[in-house]
Each structure stands twice: as C-alpha cells, then as structure tokens.
Phi, psi and omega in degrees: 000155183267165175237137182226149167247121182237146175252144176267152359290151180281150174254147184303322181299325178288320179296317184294336180277347182285142181236142178311128182103342178298145174266134182230139174248115184261140173224145179125213181261133174228138179261150174255145174190141174241193191301319181296319178290321177300317180302315180294320179298315181294322176299319177298317178300316180297330180272358180073021181265162180285141177279159180290350176209158175282137177269349187303112178074006187272169178238138171247128177261123180278096185208146170237088188298151174290163178307147184280121176288155178305136177081001180248157177283331185198159174279188177309139189221068179273157184290149176261151175301130193276338187301336180293339179269350185305321180298336185257338190297317180305319180296323179290320177297317179299338181257022170112347180300129183250344182207153176224148177234130178190211175215148182091162183288159176255156182279174185298323180295321177294314180299317178300317178295321178298316180296313184294319188253002178070064177237166183223148177246121180258149172253135171256154184286114174292150180084358180241032187302319181293323178290318179300319183299338178291344178268359178258114186261351178203147179210130180218130175291128180244347180197151174060046179305331180297344179276000178061237182298339181266007176299157175280127178242149170260116180258142169257121183242151177224119181052048180284118187275125176220166176236140176290113181271315178222124185261177185283359176254359180102358177297143188214113181294334181292314180278322180293323178296322180293324182301325181299330186256000182256010182279000000 
C-alpha cells in the first residue's frame, strides 16, 4: 500500500488515487460532526438553506471529543462508529464532502455516493484518542454549541494519521482483510 500526505480541502483527483489500505497523513482543516449535527445539516440542505461551513472538498471526523485540558487544543479525540451517520452521509457527499473519518464499515448507499462523487472513508485508530489529539493543533466550535461534545468544530490538524478504509472505487479493508484469513 502507498503512503500519502494530503492537505485539505481535498481534490477529487487526489481522492480517486487512494486505495483501501493506503496510509494518509492529513493536514489542514477537518470538521467534526456526529449524528445529531448531521441531521441538522441535512435538514438545512432540504430547506435550501446555507450550511454553517462549506462542504466542498472537506472532511468530517466523527468524534465527540473529551473536555479540553488546560493548555491543549482539544481533549481525547477518538473516532466514533460511523454507521449512525449513514442515513445523512449521501446528501453531504452530493454537496461536496470528499472525506469522512471514523470506525466501522459504511452502508451500500454511502459507498454508492462515494463512487459516484469521488469521496473516501478513512479509519482512525480507535483506542488511541489521546495520541490522535496531539495531531490537532486548533479546535473551535462553529455550529450547534447546544449539542455539547457533538457540536460542529473546525479542527486544524497536522500530520493526522488515517488509513483508507473504503475507497472511491469500492475497495474495502474490512472485507478484503477478512478474505485473507478465510482461505
């Protein structure tokens, strides 16, 4: 597998070259959002209203960070299971979202949207939340403060380590990894 360093916002040509299993180091802006925020974002799209941030080329990290310790940009920030966002994700991809970070597989509708619009799903290492947070150099709530840990945040990341879990061609480390051990 290949290793890449990418800056956000992502471009479709960069997303399309990624293959399940590739190691990626992300730098730039990444947004946080979980299911409650996703629901609100999709409702805004359905109403034809403006979103609190542009999705064009952006990445959403499925995380509800722990409280921020003094002197740190953010508390522990490990990935959330992604399937809870699946009902909302295709609409966000159709509106420019190019990447998602979480853990666990995505459903068929999400994968179809990824293939059609050139998006990628990254896995972050669960259980390493404190280490991951060291790659986040800035964090600011930009929407839905009432959701607490699930508010949308704009994160500034530097060399944030992820693995391509599901690529824009349908490659999937979850199913491909299992095949190696089922022979």
